[in-house]
C-alpha positions in Angstrom: -0.1 0.1 -0.1 1.6 3.5 -1.0 1.9 6.3 1.6 -1.0 8.3 0.2 -3.4 5.5 0.3 -2.3 4.9 4.0 -2.9 8.2 4.9 -6.2 8.8 3.3 -7.2 5.5 5.2 -6.1 6.4 8.5 -7.8 9.8 8.0 -11.1 8.3 6.6 -11.4 6.1 9.9 -12.7 7.1 13.2 -10.4 7.8 15.8 -11.8 9.1 18.9 -13.7 7.1 21.5 -16.7 9.3 21.3 -17.2 7.9 17.8 -16.4 4.5 17.7 -16.6 3.5 21.1 -12.6 2.7 21.2 -11.3 -0.7 20.5 -12.5 -2.2 23.8 -16.2 -1.5 22.8 -18.0 -4.7 21.2 -20.4 -2.6 19.3 -18.0 -0.2 17.8 -18.9 -1.2 14.4 -22.6 -0.6 15.1 -22.3 2.9 16.4 -22.5 4.7 13.1 -26.3 3.6 12.4 -29.4 2.9 14.4 -29.9 -0.5 15.6 -32.8 -2.0 18.0 -32.1 -3.2 21.4 -32.9 -6.7 20.7 -30.4 -6.4 17.6 -27.4 -5.4 19.7 -28.2 -7.7 22.4 -27.9 -10.8 20.0 -25.1 -9.2 18.1 -23.2 -9.0 21.6 -23.1 -12.6 21.4 -21.7 -12.8 17.7 -18.8 -10.5 18.1 -15.3 -10.7 19.8 -14.2 -8.1 22.5 -13.0 -5.5 20.2 -16.3 -5.9 18.2 -14.9 -7.8 15.2 -16.2 -11.4 13.9 -14.9 -14.5 12.6 -17.7 -16.5 11.2 -17.7 -20.4 9.8 -20.5 -20.8 7.3 -21.5 -24.4 6.2 -24.2 -23.6 3.9 -22.6 -24.6 0.6 -23.8 -28.2 0.4 -27.1 -27.0 -0.8 -25.5 -24.4 -3.3 -22.7 -26.7 -4.4 -24.3 -30.2 -4.2 -22.2 -32.8 -2.6 -18.8 -32.2 -4.5 -17.0 -31.1 -1.3 -17.2 -34.9 0.1 -13.9 -35.0 -1.9 -12.2 -32.5 0.3 -8.8 -33.6 2.0 -10.7 -32.9 5.3 -13.6 -34.7 6.7 -15.9 -31.8 5.2 -18.7 -33.9 4.6 -19.3 -34.5 8.4 -20.9 -31.6 10.0 -19.6 -33.0 13.6 -16.1 -32.0 12.1 -17.3 -28.4 11.3 -18.7 -27.9 14.9 -15.6 -29.3 16.2 -13.4 -26.8 14.2 -15.8 -24.0 15.1 -15.3 -25.0 18.6 -11.7 -25.5 18.7 -11.2 -22.5 16.6 -12.9 -20.1 18.8 -15.2 -18.8 15.8 -18.1 -16.3 16.5 -20.5 -18.3 14.9 -21.3 -21.0 12.6 -23.8 -20.9 9.7 -26.2 -23.8 9.1 -29.4 -24.6 7.2 -32.1 -26.0 9.5 -31.6 -29.7 9.0 -28.2 -29.7 10.0 -28.8 -27.0 12.9 -31.3 -29.4 14.2 -29.4 -32.5 13.9 -25.9 -31.4 14.7 -25.6 -27.8 15.9 -27.6 -28.7 18.9 -24.6 -30.9 20.3 -22.3 -27.6 20.7 -25.4 -25.4 21.8 -24.0 -22.9 24.2 -20.5 -22.9 22.9 -20.6 -21.4 19.2 -23.9 -19.1 18.4 -25.8 -20.4 15.4 -26.7 -18.1 12.3 -29.7 -19.9 10.5 -29.6 -19.5 6.7 -33.1 -19.5 5.8 -32.8 -19.6 1.8 -31.1 -21.1 -0.9 -30.6 -22.6 -4.4 -29.3 -25.9 -6.0 -26.6 -25.8 -8.8 -29.0 -27.7 -10.9 -31.1 -24.9 -12.6 -29.4 -22.0 -14.8 -28.1 -19.1 -12.8 -29.4 -16.7 -15.7 -32.6 -16.1 -13.6 -31.3 -17.0 -10.2 -33.4 -17.1 -7.0 -32.6 -18.4 -3.4 -35.7 -19.5 -1.8 -36.9 -20.4 1.6 -35.2 -23.6 3.1 -36.6 -22.4 6.8 -38.2 -19.3 8.3 -37.4 -17.1 11.0 -39.5 -18.6 13.5 -37.7 -21.6 13.2 -34.6 -19.8 14.2 -36.3 -18.5 17.3 -37.6 -21.9 18.2 -34.0 -23.6 17.9 -32.2 -21.0 19.4 -30.1 -19.0 16.6 -28.9 -15.7 17.3 -29.2 -14.3 13.7 -30.6 -15.0 10.2 -28.5 -15.2 7.1 -30.3 -14.4 3.6 -29.0 -14.6 -0.1 -30.1 -11.9 -1.9 -29.1 -12.3 -5.7 -28.7 -8.7 -6.7 -29.7 -7.8 -10.3 -31.4 -11.3 -11.1 -34.3 -11.0 -13.5 -36.5 -12.5 -10.3 -35.9 -9.6 -8.1 -39.8 -9.3 -8.2 -39.7 -12.6 -6.0 -36.6 -12.2 -4.2 -37.2 -8.7 -2.8 -40.4 -9.2 -1.4 -39.2 -12.5 0.4 -36.4 -10.6 1.8 -38.7 -8.0 3.0 -40.9 -10.2 4.6 -37.8 -12.0 6.2 -36.8 -8.7 7.6 -40.0 -7.9 8.9 -40.0 -11.0 11.1 -36.4 -10.3 12.1 -37.4 -6.9 13.3 -40.6 -8.6 15.2 -38.2 -11.1 17.1 -35.0 -8.6 17.4 -32.9 -10.7 15.4 -30.0 -9.4 13.3 -30.4 -10.0 9.5 -27.1 -10.7 7.5 -27.7 -10.5 4.0 -25.3 -12.3 1.6 -25.1 -9.6 -1.1 -24.5 -11.5 -4.3 -24.9 -10.4 -7.9 -26.4 -12.8 -9.9 -28.2 -13.5 -13.2 -28.1 -12.8 -17.0 -28.3 -8.9 -16.5 -25.4 -8.6 -14.5 -23.4 -10.9 -16.7 -24.2 -8.5 -19.3 -22.9 -5.3 -17.4 -19.5 -6.8 -16.4 -20.0 -9.9 -14.1 -20.5 -10.8 -10.6 -17.1 -9.9 -9.5 -16.7 -6.3 -10.7 -16.6 -3.3 -8.4 -19.8 -2.0 -10.0 -21.7 -5.2 -9.1 -20.3 -5.6 -5.6 -20.9 -2.1 -4.5 -24.2 -1.9 -6.0 -25.3 -5.2 -4.2 -24.0 -3.9 -0.9 -26.0 -0.8 -1.1 -29.2 -2.6 -1.9 -28.6 -4.9 1.0 -28.7 -2.0 3.0 -31.6 -0.2 1.3 -33.2 -3.7 2.3 -32.7 -3.4 6.0 -29.6 -5.7 6.6 -27.6 -5.4 10.0 -24.7 -6.7 8.5 -23.8 -7.3 5.0 -21.7 -10.5 3.6 -19.7 -9.2 0.3 -17.3 -10.9 -1.8 -13.9 -9.0 -2.8 -14.3 -7.6 -6.2 -12.0 -8.2 -8.8 -10.6 -6.1 -11.8 -12.6 -6.1 -15.2 -10.8 -4.2 -17.9 -13.6 -4.8 -20.3 -16.0 -2.8 -18.3 -14.4 0.2 -19.3 -15.8 0.0 -23.0 -19.0 -1.8 -21.7 -21.8 0.8 -22.7 -24.2 -1.3 -20.7 -22.5 0.0 -17.4 -23.1 3.5 -16.0 -20.5 6.0 -16.9 -19.2 6.3 -13.2 -18.5 2.6 -13.0 -16.6 2.7 -16.4 -14.4 5.8 -15.1 -13.8 4.2 -11.9 -12.4 0.9 -13.6 -10.1 3.0 -15.8 -9.1 4.8 -13.0 -8.4 2.0 -10.4 -7.0 -0.3 -13.3 -4.0 2.1 -13.7 -3.0 1.5 -9.8 -0.5 -1.4 -8.9 -1.9 -4.7 -7.9 -1.7 -4.2 -4.3 -3.1 -0.8 -4.3 -5.9 -1.7 -6.7 -6.7 -4.4 -4.5 -6.9 -2.4 -1.3 -8.8 0.5 -3.2 -11.5 -1.8 -4.5 -11.8 -3.4 -1.0 -12.1 0.0 0.6 -14.8 1.0 -1.4 -16.9 -1.9 -0.7 -16.7 -1.1 3.0 -17.7 2.4 2.1 -20.7 1.3 0.1 -22.2 0.0 3.5 -22.1 3.7 4.8 -21.8 2.4 8.3 -23.5 -1.0 8.0 -20.7 -3.5 8.9 -19.2 -5.5 6.2 -18.4 -9.1 6.6 -15.9 -10.4 3.6 -16.4 -13.7 2.2 -13.4 -16.1 1.4 -15.2 -17.1 -1.7 -13.6 -19.8 -3.8 -10.6 -22.0 -2.5 -7.3 -20.1 -2.3 -3.6 -20.7 -1.5 -3.2 -19.6 2.1 -1.1 -16.8 1.1 -4.0 -15.3 -1.0 -6.6 -16.0 1.9 -4.1 -13.9 4.4 -3.8 -11.2 1.8 -7.5 -11.0 1.7 -8.0 -10.9 5.4 -5.1 -8.2 5.9 -6.9 -5.8 3.1 -10.3 -6.3 4.5 -8.9 -5.3 7.9 -7.2 -2.3 6.6 -10.4 -1.3 4.7 -12.3 -1.3 8.0 -14.5 -4.6 7.6 -16.1 -6.3 10.9 -14.4 -9.5 10.1 -14.5 -12.5 7.9 -16.9 -15.3 7.0 -14.5 -18.2 5.5 -16.0 -21.6 4.9 -14.3 -23.5 2.1 -11.2 -21.8 2.8 -11.1 -23.2 6.3 -13.0 -26.5 6.5 -11.9 -27.8 3.1 -8.1 -28.2 4.8 -7.2 -30.5 7.3 -7.8 -29.7 10.8 -4.2 -28.4 11.8 -4.0 -26.3 8.5 -7.3 -25.0 9.1 -6.6 -24.1 12.9 -3.2 -22.4 11.9 -5.3 -20.2 9.2 -7.9 -19.7 11.9 -5.1 -18.4 14.3 -4.0 -16.1 11.7 -7.4 -14.5 11.1 -8.0 -13.9 15.0 -4.4 -12.1 15.1 -5.2 -9.8 12.4 -8.7 -9.1 13.7 -6.9 -8.3 17.1 -5.4 -5.4 15.3 -8.3 -4.0 13.5 -8.6 -0.2 13.4 -12.0 -0.2 13.6 -14.9 1.1 11.2 -14.4 3.8 8.7 -15.9 7.1 9.2 -19.4 7.5 7.4 -19.4 10.3 5.2 -19.2 11.7 1.5 -17.3 9.2 -0.3 -14.2 9.9 -2.6 -14.8 9.7 -6.1 -11.6 8.2 -7.1 
């Protein structure tokens, strides 16, 4: 990261205890927006003492069929996942209803549960993606979950079904005082025509949509460069200019800038970065470091943890904790830098 970028990042973060509650405030990432008392009571169960989060998601067997049974670890066994969550000191685990009921109950009281209430299989085309209910908010309340996870497919042609479904989930979360964590994922044929699911245009816009829908926390992917976006007239000029500008930066500074912009898109709603596809350890560490420097609340890394054998997974988990220990905190909400 260049000196200019370091200074800009430093000045953009909150620096006084009156604004962010200080590093000892477990709710410091939630001080820039308004949250209900019930939300905050449950959020306290999900965060580390300095307010950061490390979450182990295991909702991928619905999304990716049974392919992860081939992992070098015992990834197909939910007991392996719960054991890893306990031994790794994770702040929460993410399961769908069936695995929650049959397996999470064994570790109740040791690792909080985030119930994932929708999903889709990998069989239908993703051109008109829609993630539908696999369970409901009432199920989460009954089995003792402390938060809800919902996948929003931003930009899908089926948004007329997705957005009302999410609105009903949000309504129920408000009723029961449960935090709503939105997986803000650009998907569908319209997104593909406008630069793809991993462009800054798509990821930033998906984060903002999740905020507009009432997310307590937004789960987002790290965006990637897409030079073809510059000449794509289907993309708004602002993001074409952005891509042209950021694309001229060095690789590390470019990645840092894109990551920072995702956090800024939340405008004070905390961003939880996803690990995404399997990566080499050095790339996972790089992503984690950039996320912390950008002001994210933490990580929700699944395959990059539980597909590794346990000693390697715990070693990578330890590195994640160490980075979160040194989190500078949330970025100041305000007028964003253009670029």
